[in-house]
C-alpha positions, 0 to 999 in steps of 0.5 A: 426405505423411508428418508431419515428425518433427523437428517432433514430436520438438519438441513432445515436448519441450514441458512442457504441464503447470508442476508434477507438481502441476498438476491438483490444485492446479487441483482444490484452486482449484476446491474452496477456491471453494466452500467457506463460512467455517463450512465452512472452520472445520469442516475447520480443526477436523478438523485439530486434536487430537493428532497433528495441526496445532498450534494457533498455525497452524491460527489463522494460517491464514486460507483454505483454499489456506493450509490444503491448502498446509500439508496437502501440506507434512505429507503429508497431501494429495498426488496419492498421498494423497487418502484424508484430503481425500475423508474430510474433504469427505464429512463436510462433507456437501456432495454436489456437492463428493464428485461433483467428487472422485471425478470428479478421482480418474477423471480424473487420470493414472496414472503414478506420479512419484517421489519421495524419502520424508522423513528421519523418519517424522511424530509417531507413525508409522513407515516401512515399506518396500515391494518391488514386483516388476516395474516395467512395470505399477504404475499409481496404481491398483495403488497404491491397491488396495495402499494399501486393503488395508493398510488392510484387514489393518491395520484402519485408516483409508486416510487413515492409511497415507500414501504417503511415497516412491516410488523406482525401483531394479532395480524399484519401492520404496514407503515407506509411513507407518502408525501405530506402534501397526498395526507390531506386526499388520504384523509378526504377520501371517498367510501368506494375508494375506501372500499378499494383500500378494504379489497387490498386487504386493509380495514383501517388506517392511521394518519398521526392519532385519527383513525379511517375506517374503510368498513363500518364495524358491526356492534359486536365484530372485532375492531382491530386496534392499531396501537402495536403491540408493545413487547413485538415492538420492542423486539423489533427494535432491538432487532433493528438495533442489533442489525446496525451494531452488527453492521457496525462491528463488521465495517470495524473488523474489516477496517481492522482487517484491512490495516493489518494485511496493510501493515503485513504487507509494508513490513514484507516489504521492508523486510525485503528491501532490507535483504536485498540491501543487506545482500548488495552491501554483502556484495560490495563489500566482498568485491571491496576486500578482494580489490583491497586484497589484490592492491595488497598483493601487488603492494607486497610484490613491488616492495619486494621488487624494489627489495631486490633491486636495492640489494642489487644495486647496493652490491654493485655499488660496492663492488671495486671490480665495476670501472664504470661505477667508480670512473675518476671523471664520469660521476658514476656514483651520483647517476647511480644514486639519481637512479635508486631515487628514481626506481623508488618514486616510480615504484608501481607499489609506492605511491607515497616514496616521496614521503618516505624519502622525506622522512629518511632525509629528516630521520636517518640518524634517529632510527627509531623516528624513522621507523615510527613514521615509516609505520605510519606511511605504509600498512603493516603488513608490508612494514618489514618489506619497506623499512627493508628497502630503506634501511637498503637505501640508507646503506647505498647512500652511506657507502656513495657518501664514502666513496665520494669522500674517497674519489674526491681524495684520488681525483685531486691527485689525479688532475695533479698528476695529468697535466702533463698527460696528453690522453687525459681528456680522452679518459675523461670523455 
């Protein structure tokens, strides 16, 4: 059974890696997780100094990933420029990390990815364009061999020979950033050294506006031009700008997304706090309501008890058969009046009894005014009981006053008639 070619074509269109640097990023993340804090400080120190990273930038970088990202922005680290990173790992003395670096270099893809060079070289470097004859067989390994050859010719470490652009035209143009102090030696290389560059695929290179051939071109032979195809160069520059814009938009999107998540989280926290506060307030309110209801209930019961006591006392005062109360010598009516007032003053439910008593004494003759004062002093729910008790008290006091008046007259006659009575002292006692 033959495979379905349409499905194969669909699979070919699937992007397996999210970016051309995906494998490099995975490797860098793996390395970053294994680097200690002290080793991180060492790497930052390697990046400092003249023509290195600015001190202020290094101080702001707080983790390995941020450092690697900044190295990429400076072209110090990329799929084509790993020499600097290799040297850093070597100087850390971490053989395990260096072994992982070697494995990564062996297993990475051989395909070259085209990209436009930077608008201007880094400080202390100069752009040098190399023309590579043919395009079919030039691989990443060939690119590394060319860089190593330049390193040997210029007596310069490979990490200072930085690949800054790979552009396709009718052939391949490779742009290196080479230290400025090495340019003089590059312009004066011997024929033998030119032959070594030619063996790496270079037939001519260009420094500023000066062209140097690595072979002698025959009269009828096509001489390649290092003047880059304007259309291709424009496309590469446009693609580079689009990549920058995309990165900027992605960063802006992430920032807005993070702010939205943060605001959403803050709103959720605020809602939870408000809900908890509401529940607590409702619980406290219910507790206070229960307390008030209990107080009102106790107040009502006490008022009922007070009313009952006053009514019983009033009846006792008005009962003529009670000889102890109406004794002419023991002052029973006065004692009873004090007892009634004491009952009012010591009642659990009537903490404002003293105020009521003052109101009664002041306004006893003006019933409407008395009633109005009592309404202001007590709760409306118990007003009727309290007002009834006050009226009972007034009636009791009136009865006492009436009885005291009649008793006074009786006692005057009694003391006159008992001057000759030998048992009068006993009755008084």
